[in-house]
Structure formats: C-alpha cells, structure tokens
C-alpha positions in Angstrom: -57.2 -145.1 80.4 -57.2 -148.4 79.0 -60.3 -147.3 76.4 -58.4 -144.4 75.6 -55.6 -146.1 74.6 -57.6 -148.6 72.6 -59.5 -145.6 70.9 -56.2 -144.6 70.1 -55.0 -148.0 68.5 -58.0 -148.5 66.4 -58.0 -145.1 65.1 -54.4 -145.9 63.8 -55.8 -149.0 62.5 -58.7 -147.3 60.4 -56.2 -144.3 59.4 -53.3 -147.2 58.3 -55.6 -148.7 56.1 -57.0 -145.6 54.6 -53.7 -144.4 53.8 -52.6 -147.5 52.0 -55.9 -147.9 50.0 -57.6 -144.8 49.6 -60.6 -144.3 47.8 -59.7 -146.2 44.5 -62.4 -148.2 43.0 -61.0 -150.7 40.2 -62.7 -150.4 36.7 -63.0 -153.1 34.7 -63.7 -152.3 31.1 -64.9 -155.7 29.8 -65.7 -158.6 32.1 -62.5 -160.2 33.9 -61.3 -163.2 33.5 -61.7 -165.2 36.6 -57.7 -165.1 37.6 -57.8 -161.2 37.0 -61.1 -160.8 39.3 -59.6 -163.4 42.1 -56.3 -161.1 42.1 -57.9 -157.9 41.7 -60.7 -157.8 43.7 -61.6 -160.4 45.7 -58.1 -161.3 47.4 -57.7 -157.7 48.1 -61.3 -157.6 49.2 -61.7 -154.4 47.3 -65.2 -152.8 45.4 -64.9 -152.7 41.4 -67.1 -151.5 38.5 -67.5 -154.1 35.8 -68.8 -152.6 32.6 -70.4 -154.6 29.6 -70.9 -157.5 31.7 -74.5 -158.2 31.0 -75.3 -156.8 27.4 -76.2 -159.9 25.9 -79.2 -160.3 28.6 -82.5 -160.0 27.2 -83.5 -157.8 30.3 -81.0 -155.0 29.1 -83.1 -154.0 26.3 -86.8 -155.6 27.4 -87.2 -154.6 30.7 -89.8 -151.4 29.9 -92.6 -151.5 32.1 -95.2 -152.6 29.5 -92.9 -155.5 29.1 -92.8 -156.4 32.6 -96.8 -155.7 33.0 -97.2 -157.9 30.2 -95.3 -161.1 31.5 -96.0 -160.0 35.5 -99.0 -157.9 35.5 -101.4 -160.1 37.3 -99.2 -161.7 39.7 -98.9 -161.1 43.7 -96.1 -160.0 44.8 -94.0 -158.9 48.2 -93.7 -154.8 48.2 -92.0 -153.2 51.1 -93.4 -149.7 52.5 -91.2 -147.0 54.6 -87.9 -146.4 55.1 -87.1 -149.8 57.2 -84.3 -151.8 58.0 -83.0 -148.8 59.6 -82.7 -147.2 63.5 -85.8 -145.2 63.8 -86.9 -142.8 66.3 -90.2 -143.5 67.4 -91.9 -140.1 68.0 -94.7 -141.3 70.5 -92.1 -142.9 72.9 -89.1 -140.9 71.8 -87.3 -144.4 71.5 -84.8 -145.6 68.6 -85.9 -149.0 67.4 -84.9 -151.3 64.7 -87.4 -150.7 62.4 -88.5 -153.6 60.0 -90.8 -152.9 57.3 -94.6 -153.5 56.7 -94.7 -155.8 53.4 -97.7 -155.6 51.5 -98.7 -158.2 48.9 -100.1 -156.7 45.7 -100.5 -157.4 41.8 -97.2 -156.6 40.3 -99.8 -154.0 38.0 -100.5 -151.9 41.2 -96.9 -151.8 42.1 -96.6 -150.2 38.5 -98.7 -147.7 38.9 -97.1 -146.6 42.2 -93.7 -146.1 40.6 -95.4 -144.1 37.3 -97.2 -142.0 39.8 -100.5 -143.7 38.6 -101.7 -144.2 42.3 -100.4 -141.9 45.0 -98.5 -143.0 48.3 -97.2 -141.4 51.0 -94.7 -144.5 51.6 -91.8 -145.8 49.6 -92.8 -148.7 47.7 -89.8 -151.0 47.2 -89.3 -154.5 46.0 -86.4 -155.9 48.0 -87.5 -159.6 49.1 -84.2 -161.4 49.2 -83.1 -165.0 49.7 -83.5 -165.5 46.1 -86.7 -163.5 45.0 -85.9 -163.8 41.3 -86.7 -167.7 40.8 -89.4 -167.5 43.2 -91.7 -164.6 42.7 -90.5 -163.6 39.5 -89.7 -166.9 37.8 -91.8 -165.5 34.7 -89.0 -163.0 33.9 -86.0 -165.0 35.2 -84.9 -166.4 31.8 -84.2 -162.7 30.8 -80.9 -163.0 32.6 -78.1 -165.1 33.6 -78.7 -167.8 36.2 -75.1 -167.1 37.2 -72.2 -164.9 36.4 -70.1 -167.3 34.8 -66.6 -165.6 35.5 -67.9 -164.5 39.3 -68.4 -168.0 40.1 -65.4 -169.6 38.5 -63.4 -167.2 40.5 -65.0 -168.0 43.9 -65.7 -171.8 43.1 -69.3 -171.7 43.9 -72.6 -171.3 42.6 -74.7 -168.1 43.6 -76.4 -168.7 46.9 -79.2 -166.2 45.9 -80.5 -164.4 42.9 -82.5 -161.3 44.0 -85.0 -158.8 42.0 -85.0 -155.3 43.2 -87.3 -152.4 41.9 -88.1 -148.9 43.1 -87.6 -145.8 43.0 -85.9 -142.3 44.5 -87.8 -142.9 47.6 -86.5 -146.4 48.3 -83.2 -146.1 50.1 -81.3 -148.4 52.5 -79.8 -147.7 55.8 -75.9 -148.4 56.2 -75.3 -152.2 57.2 -73.2 -154.9 56.1 -73.7 -158.6 54.4 -71.8 -161.7 54.8 -72.1 -162.3 51.0 -70.0 -161.3 48.1 -72.2 -159.5 46.2 -72.3 -159.0 42.2 -75.2 -156.1 41.7 -76.1 -155.8 38.2 -78.3 -152.2 37.6 -80.8 -153.0 34.4 -82.4 -149.7 34.6 -81.5 -146.1 36.4 -78.8 -145.8 38.4 -77.8 -146.5 42.1 -75.3 -144.9 44.2 -73.3 -146.8 47.1 -72.1 -145.1 49.8 -68.9 -147.7 51.0 -67.2 -148.4 54.1 -64.7 -151.0 54.4 -65.1 -153.6 57.3 -61.5 -152.1 58.8 -64.0 -149.1 60.0 -66.4 -151.0 62.2 -64.7 -148.9 65.1 -66.3 -145.8 63.1 -69.8 -147.3 62.9 -71.1 -146.9 66.7 -73.2 -150.3 66.1 -76.0 -150.8 69.1 -78.7 -152.9 70.2 -81.9 -151.9 69.3 -85.4 -153.5 70.4 -87.2 -154.3 67.2 -90.5 -152.8 66.0 -92.3 -153.1 63.1 -94.3 -151.1 60.7 -98.3 -151.7 60.8 -101.0 -149.6 59.0 -103.4 -147.8 61.4 -106.7 -149.5 61.0 -108.7 -145.8 60.4 -106.0 -143.8 58.6 -103.6 -146.6 56.9 -100.4 -144.5 57.9 -97.5 -146.8 58.8 -96.4 -146.6 62.3 -94.0 -148.6 64.5 -95.4 -151.1 66.7 -92.4 -152.3 69.3 -91.8 -156.5 69.1 -89.7 -158.7 70.9 -86.1 -159.4 70.2 -83.1 -156.8 69.5 -81.1 -156.2 66.6 -77.7 -155.1 66.5 -77.4 -152.4 63.6 -76.1 -148.8 62.6 -77.6 -146.2 63.7 -75.3 -143.5 61.7 -77.1 -141.8 58.0 -73.4 -141.1 56.6 -75.2 -138.6 54.1 -76.2 -136.2 57.4 -73.8 -137.4 60.2 -74.1 -136.2 63.5 -71.0 -136.2 65.0 -71.9 -134.6 68.3 -73.7 -138.0 69.1 -71.6 -140.3 66.5 -68.0 -138.8 67.2 -66.0 -141.8 65.8 -67.6 -141.8 62.8 -65.8 -138.5 61.9 -63.0 -141.2 61.5 -64.4 -142.7 58.7 -63.6 -142.5 54.9 -66.5 -142.9 52.5 -65.7 -144.2 49.2 -68.9 -143.2 46.8 -69.4 -145.3 43.8 -72.3 -144.4 41.1 -73.3 -147.8 39.4 -74.9 -146.5 36.1 -77.7 -148.4 33.5 -75.4 -151.3 32.2 -72.4 -151.6 34.9 -72.1 -154.3 37.6 -71.0 -153.7 41.5 -68.7 -156.3 43.0 -69.3 -155.4 46.4 -67.5 -157.4 49.1 -68.4 -159.6 51.5 -68.7 -157.3 55.5 -68.5 -154.3 53.6 -70.9 -151.3 55.1 -73.0 -150.2 52.5 -75.8 -147.3 51.9 -77.4 -147.3 48.9 -80.0 -144.4 47.0 -81.2 -144.6 43.4 -83.0 -142.6 40.8 -84.5 -143.2 37.2 -87.1 -142.1 35.3 -89.2 -144.9 35.3 -88.2 -146.7 38.5 -84.9 -148.6 39.2 -84.0 -152.3 38.3 -81.1 -154.4 39.7 -80.5 -158.1 39.5 -78.1 -159.2 42.2 -76.1 -162.4 42.8 -75.2 -163.5 46.4 -72.6 -165.7 46.6 -71.6 -166.6 50.1 -68.7 -165.5 52.0 -65.7 -167.6 52.7 -66.1 -168.4 56.1 -62.4 -169.7 56.9 -61.1 -166.3 55.9 -60.0 -164.3 58.8 -62.1 -161.6 58.2 -65.4 -163.2 59.8 -64.0 -163.7 63.1 -62.3 -160.5 62.8 -65.6 -159.0 62.4 -67.0 -161.0 65.5 -63.9 -159.7 67.5 -64.6 -155.7 66.8 -68.5 -156.4 67.8 -67.9 -158.2 70.9 -65.0 -155.6 71.7 -66.3 -152.3 70.7 -70.0 -152.8 70.8 -69.8 -155.6 73.6 -67.2 -154.7 75.9 -66.7 -150.9 75.6 -70.2 -149.5 74.7 -71.7 -151.9 77.4 -73.7 -154.4 75.4 -72.4 -157.4 77.3 -74.6 -159.6 76.1 -72.8 -159.6 72.8 -69.7 -161.2 74.5 -71.4 -164.7 74.9 -73.7 -164.5 71.5 -72.9 -166.6 68.5 -71.4 -164.0 65.7 -75.1 -163.5 63.4 -74.6 -162.9 59.8 -76.2 -159.5 59.4 
C-alpha cells in the first residue's frame, strides 16, 4: 500500500509540473543579454532556442568537407562505432547490458570517406569524443569558433568546462540520458532533433543498474559484438521513439518536448534534463557544444540523488544505490 501511495504522489508531482510549464520552448530571435537569459531560461531551468548566435564564426561558412579535409585530413581522430552508451540486449546471452562504444583511431580523411559513402560500413560512425575534444583532437580548426559564448559565460559567472566537436550522420544517435552540465549546443551543419524531458520526470524513466559491456570487433568478420566487462552503470532503458509501455509502464506519464535545432541555431539544454538526440544532413551533421559545470549548490542536484536512491534504489530493489555517492551521469 505504501508503494502505491508513493507512486500516486510522484505521478501527481510529474503532472503538476507538466500542467504549469507545458511543452513551451522559448525562442530568442537574437542572442539575449546575460540578464535576460538568466531570468528567462537558467533560473526556470527551461530549454531555449537561440537564433543568430554564431553567424560571425568562420566555421559557419567554411566548414565544408573539402575545407575540413584540407585542415584535418591527415590527423588521427577518435571515432565511435555502433549505437552505444545505451542499454542493449545481447542476443547471444539474452541479457541487457550498458553497452559502451568501440572506439577506433583513423585519419580524418577516412572518416569523411565514411560520411560521404565512399567507404561502406555497417556501423554508425560518430565523432563524439567528449571532455574537451575541440582544443585537443581538433585544434587545427579551433580558431574557427569562439572559445566561449560570452553572454552564456556572463550569465553563469564561469567559463566553459569543455568544448566538444561532434560530426556524424543520420545513423548517429544517442540514447536517453542526462548530463550535469549547462549545455550550449550550436548546430553548424545539418539539423539535430532533441527529445527532452525535465528532471521532474525521473520517476518515469525506469532507470536501473546494468552490467557494463563494450563493443569489440570480431577478429575474423570485424563485426562488432558485445563483450561484458566489470562494473555496473545506472541507465535509462526506454527508447522514447518506440516506448514499450508494457515493460515500462511509468513512462506513459512522461511528456516529451521535441525540439529541432536547425543549421545556424543554438540550443540551451539545462543541466540534468533527459535527452535523446537524432540528426540528419546531406553531407554529415556538425555541431560544437559548450559544457559549463552546473551549480552543485542548487537543490536540483541532491534532489536528483534523492530520486535515484528512493525510486531506483529502494522501490526497485537496487539497494547498492542507497549508500552510493551520487555520480555525475
């Protein structure tokens, strides 16, 4: 009976936030002032689209595949293969794992060949190295964009913790997850579609613990297969494009906010918002994002830890989470 009462309380909580806020996403027709951005988007913890935020970047007009080949062609870069960082069923063991990608080092020219279809691959190939990939692996083109978003930095009172370079095609997608960063995401080429859910909908996500696994190439066929490894990761198993409400009934209470970020636009993605990302573009999709550390003194961070320990830990039987320090995924 107690668990039923807790379910009812959470459902009411989820619906109350939805009723108050709806699915509105604010659109700035030009870059906002720091104060306007802080009041309209950061304090309410709501996503926004910003138009005209980086028309002055050389990248905006120069980042063709030919230009990128000329600047980066012989450079060796990290490319992730397969739909990974996702809960995946291994058909050989009939067990679900948290699957991490196989990462391959290749020349940038070879990656462009994959994007342009000059080389055929059965895998999704995605440049998605994080934690500051632009100034490390892509320093040759770093000066084609700003080192920070000035009004964003002023609003938050800090500099970006990491600036990342993303390059993929319509086979490149992410699973539903959250990040502990205030995210300013600039789409330089193509378009990206984000399916968003606010932190208040953690109850609906069916997050659970999954044994880790990593994709490795078969020595004979080179096909990527899952190889279990040590450790467990809490992750969301639901695909919002094809939700299985029989298996994940709480997800029916979630209300998606779908946002398509077009070429030349930015998305403000607030910290700890759940998001799944798809993309499309004729010759590949390129984006640069700026990660700013979230404000850990904000009540949102320990509240998310409370949700995890109460719902995933106590109510769903993953008791090892009850005494675990909140991680930053």
